[in-house]
RODO-2510 file (C-alpha; in nm, 4 decimals, decimal comma):
residues 325
     n   res          X          Y          Z
     1     m     1,9713     0,0906    -2,4332
     2     p     1,9260     0,4587    -2,5249
     3     l     2,1243     0,5765    -2,8247
     4     s     2,2091     0,9143    -2,9693
     5     p     1,9288     1,0550    -3,1854
     6     d     2,1917     1,1088    -3,4564
     7     i     2,2255     0,7318    -3,4991
     8     d     1,9716     0,5731    -3,7348
     9     i     1,9699     0,1997    -3,6606
    10     p     1,8481    -0,0233    -3,9474
    11     d     1,6345    -0,3239    -3,8502
    12     g     1,9036    -0,5627    -3,9711
    13     w     2,1449    -0,4334    -3,7089
    14     c     1,9111    -0,5400    -3,4291
    15     q     1,8686    -0,8809    -3,5878
    16     s     2,2465    -0,9184    -3,6118
    17     a     2,2917    -0,8518    -3,2400
    18     r     2,0285    -1,1112    -3,1540
    19     r     2,1924    -1,3674    -3,3813
    20     i     2,5379    -1,3030    -3,2348
    21     a     2,4023    -1,3488    -2,8816
    22     r     2,1929    -1,6550    -2,9705
    23     a     2,4613    -1,8366    -3,1716
    24     g     2,7414    -1,7584    -2,9267
    25     f     2,9736    -1,6162    -3,1908
    26     r     3,2999    -1,5171    -3,0198
    27     r     3,4900    -1,3341    -3,2961
    28     v     3,3047    -1,0901    -3,5169
    29     l     3,4936    -0,9177    -3,8004
    30     v     3,3306    -0,6043    -3,9436
    31     l     3,3926    -0,5209    -4,3097
    32     g     3,2992    -0,2214    -4,5199
    33     a     3,4369     0,0467    -4,7472
    34     s     3,5031     0,3964    -4,6121
    35     g     3,1899     0,5856    -4,5149
    36     r     2,9793     0,2743    -4,4535
    37     g     2,9410     0,3273    -4,0794
    38     k     3,1658     0,0484    -3,9489
    39     s     3,2647     0,2463    -3,6407
    40     t     2,9021     0,3341    -3,5679
    41     y     2,7993    -0,0290    -3,5990
    42     c     3,0863    -0,1509    -3,3782
    43     s     3,0050     0,1055    -3,1111
    44     w     2,6367     0,0169    -3,1231
    45     l     2,7068    -0,3587    -3,1133
    46     c     2,9438    -0,3318    -2,8164
    47     r     2,6781    -0,1355    -2,6261
    48     t     2,4030    -0,3781    -2,7222
    49     l     2,5581    -0,7091    -2,6141
    50     e     2,4526    -0,6763    -2,2511
    51     g     2,5461    -0,9495    -2,0075
    52     r     2,8627    -1,0368    -2,2016
    53     r     3,2148    -0,9082    -2,1636
    54     v     3,3003    -0,7449    -2,4938
    55     a     3,6459    -0,6676    -2,6321
    56     f     3,6956    -0,4253    -2,9183
    57     v     3,9964    -0,4544    -3,1500
    58     d     4,0347    -0,1351    -3,3523
    59     a     4,2348    -0,2306    -3,6617
    60     d     4,1482     0,0862    -3,8555
    61     i     4,4930     0,2439    -3,8241
    62     g     4,3934     0,5668    -3,9985
    63     q     4,0596     0,6461    -3,8340
    64     k     4,0714     0,5356    -3,4734
    65     d     3,7917     0,5020    -3,2220
    66     v     4,0280     0,3854    -2,9475
    67     g     4,3857     0,4995    -2,8938
    68     p     4,6381     0,6679    -3,1223
    69     s     4,6550     0,6394    -3,4996
    70     a     4,9192     0,4208    -3,6694
    71     s     4,8448     0,1361    -3,4279
    72     v     4,6007    -0,1473    -3,3698
    73     t     4,4367    -0,1121    -3,0303
    74     l     4,2393    -0,3165    -2,7776
    75     a     3,9761    -0,1952    -2,5314
    76     y     3,6989    -0,3385    -2,3155
    77     p     3,4012    -0,1010    -2,3477
    78     q     3,1823    -0,0898    -2,0396
    79     p     2,8028    -0,1286    -2,0655
    80     g     2,6540     0,1864    -2,2148
    81     q     2,9974     0,3346    -2,2912
    82     a     3,0864     0,4774    -2,6321
    83     l     3,4009     0,3369    -2,7911
    84     a     3,5668     0,6788    -2,7870
    85     d     3,5417     0,6756    -2,4060
    86     a     3,6771     0,3226    -2,3579
    87     t     4,0125     0,2853    -2,1819
    88     l     4,3018     0,1662    -2,3949
    89     a     4,4052    -0,1811    -2,2720
    90     a     4,6795    -0,2700    -2,5213
    91     l     4,8195    -0,1582    -2,8545
    92     h     5,0435    -0,2788    -3,1336
    93     f     5,2447    -0,0251    -3,3332
    94     v     5,2104    -0,0442    -3,7127
    95     g     5,3813     0,2852    -3,7932
    96     a     5,1501     0,4157    -4,0657
    97     v     4,7956     0,5440    -4,1158
    98     n     4,7620     0,3850    -4,4598
    99     p     4,7753     0,0040    -4,4755
   100     m     4,9476    -0,0024    -4,8158
   101     g     5,2955    -0,1436    -4,7654
   102     h     5,2146    -0,2554    -4,4122
   103     f     4,9925    -0,5584    -4,4648
   104     l     5,2084    -0,7980    -4,2608
   105     s     5,2346    -0,5642    -3,9607
   106     l     4,8618    -0,4887    -3,9685
   107     v     4,7556    -0,8525    -3,9957
   108     t     5,0017    -0,9661    -3,7273
   109     a     4,8959    -0,6891    -3,4913
   110     t     4,5250    -0,7609    -3,5339
   111     r     4,5645    -1,1314    -3,4760
   112     d     4,7865    -1,0704    -3,1730
   113     l     4,5343    -0,8465    -2,9981
   114     a     4,2372    -1,0652    -3,0936
   115     d     4,4204    -1,3624    -2,9402
   116     r     4,5053    -1,1656    -2,6267
   117     a     4,1519    -1,0371    -2,5725
   118     e     3,9832    -1,1903    -2,2686
   119     a     3,6151    -1,1579    -2,3476
   120     d     3,2990    -1,3438    -2,4429
   121     v     3,2771    -1,1548    -2,7723
   122     v     3,5628    -0,9899    -2,9650
   123     v     3,4482    -0,7262    -3,2162
   124     v     3,7120    -0,6356    -3,4766
   125     d     3,6840    -0,3181    -3,6844
   126     t     3,8859    -0,2889    -4,0073
   127     t     4,0086    -0,0311    -4,2570
   128     g     3,7962     0,0876    -4,5478
   129     l     4,0348    -0,0599    -4,8064
   130     v     3,8312    -0,3484    -4,9517
   131     q     3,8964    -0,3665    -5,3260
   132     g     4,2070    -0,4480    -5,5294
   133     p     4,4975    -0,4752    -5,2819
   134     g     4,2430    -0,4165    -5,0050
   135     r     4,0653    -0,7404    -5,0887
   136     a     4,3959    -0,9277    -5,0559
   137     l     4,4539    -0,7588    -4,7194
   138     k     4,1093    -0,8576    -4,5932
   139     d     4,1596    -1,2157    -4,7132
   140     q     4,4825    -1,2318    -4,5133
   141     l     4,3130    -1,0737    -4,2136
   142     i     4,0244    -1,3197    -4,2216
   143     h     4,2653    -1,6124    -4,2450
   144     a     4,4740    -1,4830    -3,9523
   145     v     4,1962    -1,3719    -3,7158
   146     r     3,9671    -1,6710    -3,7915
   147     p     3,6376    -1,4974    -3,7157
   148     d     3,3193    -1,6907    -3,6384
   149     l     3,1115    -1,4308    -3,8235
   150     l     3,1650    -1,1661    -4,0906
   151     i     2,9545    -0,8501    -4,0789
   152     a     2,9371    -0,6868    -4,4237
   153     l     2,8201    -0,3249    -4,4443
   154     q     2,7715    -0,2343    -4,8088
   155     r     2,5581     0,0015    -5,0159
   156     e     2,5452    -0,2169    -5,3263
   157     d     2,7687    -0,5170    -5,3926
   158     e     3,1181    -0,3741    -5,3405
   159     l     3,2083    -0,6486    -5,0917
   160     e     3,0807    -0,9443    -5,2940
   161     p     3,4169    -1,0518    -5,4453
   162     l     3,5590    -1,0655    -5,0938
   163     l     3,2555    -1,2371    -4,9453
   164     q     3,2335    -1,4980    -5,2211
   165     g     3,5958    -1,5856    -5,1575
   166     n     3,5100    -1,6451    -4,7908
   167     r     3,1675    -1,8064    -4,8254
   168     h     3,2801    -2,0929    -4,6024
   169     l     3,2164    -1,8524    -4,3130
   170     p     2,8821    -1,7248    -4,1812
   171     v     2,8123    -1,3784    -4,3246
   172     l     2,5540    -1,1159    -4,2338
   173     r     2,5005    -0,8537    -4,5039
   174     l     2,3701    -0,5391    -4,3392
   175     a     2,2311    -0,2160    -4,4751
   176     v     2,4296     0,1011    -4,4222
   177     s     2,2742     0,3523    -4,1849
   178     p     2,1046     0,6306    -4,3870
   179     k     2,3056     0,8840    -4,1884
   180     a     2,6444     0,7278    -4,2650
   181     r     2,8665     0,9705    -4,4533
   182     s     3,2207     0,9602    -4,5896
   183     r     3,4594     1,2000    -4,4169
   184     s     3,6645     1,4413    -4,6201
   185     d     4,0428     1,4008    -4,6219
   186     r     4,0632     1,7164    -4,4120
   187     a     3,8223     1,5756    -4,1521
   188     r     4,0147     1,2485    -4,1375
   189     r     4,3421     1,4326    -4,0854
   190     w     4,1872     1,6474    -3,8118
   191     a     4,0572     1,3348    -3,6368
   192     r     4,4050     1,1803    -3,6410
   193     e     4,5526     1,4990    -3,4999
   194     e     4,3006     1,4868    -3,2154
   195     r     4,4032     1,1295    -3,1416
   196     f     4,7722     1,2191    -3,1344
   197     r     4,7067     1,5227    -2,9130
   198     a     4,5063     1,3148    -2,6670
   199     y     4,7639     1,0369    -2,6525
   200     f     5,0705     1,2581    -2,6077
   201     r     4,9084     1,5011    -2,3650
   202     g     5,1322     1,4927    -2,0577
   203     a     5,4122     1,2994    -2,2337
   204     k     5,7608     1,3444    -2,0871
   205     s     6,1035     1,3584    -2,2466
   206     i     6,3207     1,0546    -2,1719
   207     t     6,6658     0,9467    -2,2882
   208     l     6,7267     0,5871    -2,3951
   209     d     7,0675     0,4227    -2,4067
   210     l     7,1040     0,2611    -2,7490
   211     e     7,3453     0,0057    -2,6097
   212     r     7,0503    -0,1282    -2,4108
   213     t     6,7559    -0,0267    -2,6293
   214     v     6,7527    -0,2095    -2,9627
   215     l     6,6532    -0,0245    -3,2798
   216     r     6,4264    -0,2775    -3,4498
   217     e     6,4349    -0,3147    -3,8301
   218     m     6,7040    -0,0475    -3,8499
   219     p     7,0755    -0,1265    -3,9078
   220     l     7,2071     0,1423    -3,6743
   221     f     7,4325     0,0566    -3,3785
   222     a     7,4440    -0,3027    -3,4950
   223     g     7,7871    -0,2968    -3,6629
   224     r     8,1374    -0,1524    -3,6292
   225     q     8,1757     0,2254    -3,6346
   226     e     8,3844     0,3661    -3,9192
   227     w     8,5049     0,7129    -4,0120
   228     f     8,3676     0,8457    -4,3406
   229     p     8,4358     1,1972    -4,4782
   230     g     8,1340     1,4280    -4,4517
   231     a     7,9260     1,1796    -4,2517
   232     v     7,7547     1,2364    -3,9191
   233     w     7,7823     0,8647    -3,8506
   234     a     7,9005     0,5560    -4,0360
   235     e     7,9220     0,1901    -3,9474
   236     r     8,0045    -0,1331    -4,1221
   237     t     7,7494    -0,4145    -4,0991
   238     a     7,7278    -0,7588    -4,2564
   239     e     7,5000    -0,6055    -4,5206
   240     g     7,7319    -0,3194    -4,6095
   241     l     7,8040     0,0376    -4,5039
   242     v     7,5341     0,2428    -4,3263
   243     v     7,5983     0,6171    -4,3391
   244     v     7,4159     0,9164    -4,1948
   245     a     7,5185     1,1882    -4,4399
   246     p     7,3629     1,4633    -4,6559
   247     p     7,2847     1,3901    -5,0233
   248     g     7,5985     1,5731    -5,1417
   249     v     7,8273     1,3140    -4,9831
   250     v     7,9177     1,0455    -5,2396
   251     l     7,8875     0,6939    -5,1005
   252     p     8,0374     0,3706    -5,2273
   253     r     7,8218     0,0993    -5,3791
   254     k     7,6284    -0,1268    -5,1443
   255     s     7,5779     0,1553    -4,8965
   256     r     7,2631     0,2717    -4,7230
   257     r     7,2183     0,6447    -4,6688
   258     l     7,0122     0,8069    -4,3959
   259     n     6,9782     1,1840    -4,4157
   260     p     7,0850     1,3783    -4,1042
   261     g     6,7795     1,4556    -3,8939
   262     f     6,5794     1,1638    -4,0375
   263     e     6,4709     1,0763    -3,6852
   264     v     6,3529     1,4204    -3,5683
   265     e     5,9783     1,4234    -3,4844
   266     r     5,9448     1,0666    -3,6118
   267     l     5,6685     0,8566    -3,4575
   268     c     5,8010     0,5386    -3,3017
   269     g     5,6798     0,2308    -3,1202
   270     l     5,8365     0,1415    -2,7849
   271     g     5,8473    -0,2230    -2,6831
   272     d     5,9305    -0,4389    -2,3854
   273     q     6,1742    -0,7293    -2,3665
   274     r     5,9401    -0,9424    -2,5814
   275     d     5,9024    -0,6508    -2,8261
   276     d     5,5356    -0,6170    -2,7349
   277     t     5,4332    -0,2530    -2,7789
   278     l     5,4241    -0,0578    -2,4537
   279     g     5,3243     0,2666    -2,6229
   280     l     5,4232     0,5279    -2,8776
   281     g     5,6804     0,8028    -2,8737
   282     i     5,8005     1,0965    -3,0822
   283     v     6,1767     1,1158    -3,1324
   284     d     6,3497     1,4456    -3,0552
   285     a     6,6987     1,3454    -3,1684
   286     i     6,9658     1,0769    -3,1737
   287     d     7,2976     1,1620    -3,0066
   288     f     7,5381     0,9522    -3,2125
   289     a     7,8398     1,0352    -2,9971
   290     r     7,6684     0,9151    -2,6794
   291     r     7,4673     0,6443    -2,8568
   292     s     7,1415     0,7613    -2,7074
   293     v     6,8026     0,8818    -2,8276
   294     r     6,5689     1,1380    -2,6713
   295     v     6,1969     1,0595    -2,6985
   296     r     5,8730     1,2234    -2,5856
   297     t     5,6373     0,9548    -2,4569
   298     p     5,3899     0,8625    -2,1819
   299     v     5,5788     0,5315    -2,1373
   300     s     5,8163     0,4717    -1,8461
   301     a     6,1785     0,4535    -1,9605
   302     a     6,2538     0,1651    -1,7238
   303     d     6,0370    -0,0798    -1,9205
   304     i     6,1573     0,0042    -2,2722
   305     c     6,3844    -0,2465    -2,4500
   306     t     6,3056    -0,1853    -2,8190
   307     l     6,2310     0,1100    -3,0454
   308     r     6,0795     0,0879    -3,3931
   309     f     6,0611     0,3868    -3,6285
   310     g     5,7405     0,4526    -3,8228
   311     e     5,6884     0,6397    -4,1477
   312     l     5,5189     0,9452    -3,9935
   313     l     5,6612     1,2703    -3,8654
   314     v     5,4361     1,4123    -3,5923
   315     h     5,4938     1,7783    -3,5072
   316     r     5,4319     1,9501    -3,1738
   317     d     5,0872     2,0661    -3,2853
   318     a     4,9997     1,7078    -3,3978
   319     r     5,0209     1,7902    -3,7676
   320     h     5,1735     1,4912    -3,9380
   321     q     5,3196     1,3859    -4,2694
   322     r     5,4379     1,0664    -4,4284
   323     v     5,8167     1,0546    -4,4692
   324     p     5,9335     0,6942    -4,5188
   325     l     6,2852     0,6038    -4,4101
***
């Protein structure tokens, strides 16, 4: 299959494709630090496994090949098709572009989409975090996804602690393409902006009734409304008082404060009745008096039953910043 002249394919890559086809491996998990060419390898492998239906699970939440950032995505690349051109089949909102602090969501999302994939071979790409906390994340991911084969792209031996801890599994150690390069932080940010722009192109503004749409992992509209001086909103829950109020308003102990406007331009995940992610949205505002929220999204309002806030603010021009709740 013809490939771009910019892609330098090491001999070991070709041998890996033959072994995957010959052995009938169904789940292939690709590991490597940032700048090791994981995306290039995944794209090449998906294009090389002719005669088999291939699913691609993109679990690199910060540097996506398929779909919007801050989510794990699933696609079925067609023969000869680059991953960037594959149609998004499903996604799972994680809410961040850095896995730190989001290990459970990332692992759960990856396993969910790998389990849902209907294919002969499922290729799973991962983040470049592989040492320290990253090694713990990859151990959890390997245990959850249960791959038949690990592909390790490394320049020296940076993956060996991880691989030795998983030596019960078949492993192929592959050379990094000579043309693989680490992206600058600026280039990574620009790539995420492009992904957000592409995803939200044509998005429409919808209004969701918060009596019907549940705010997941957020104690708003789950208790009894109370009046509190200086507050935009206050309610009493079983866990204490939740107040939307500026920092100057003094709150009693065992209270949770949310600053007014915390929701504006916040990236969110929109789910169905089972809380499976239907798509992403960007919040315009919450109307506390009417108990409703206005969201820009490509998702149909009729199917939305849940909303989950992420830790990113995404502006109209796709610039984004991390602002945890």
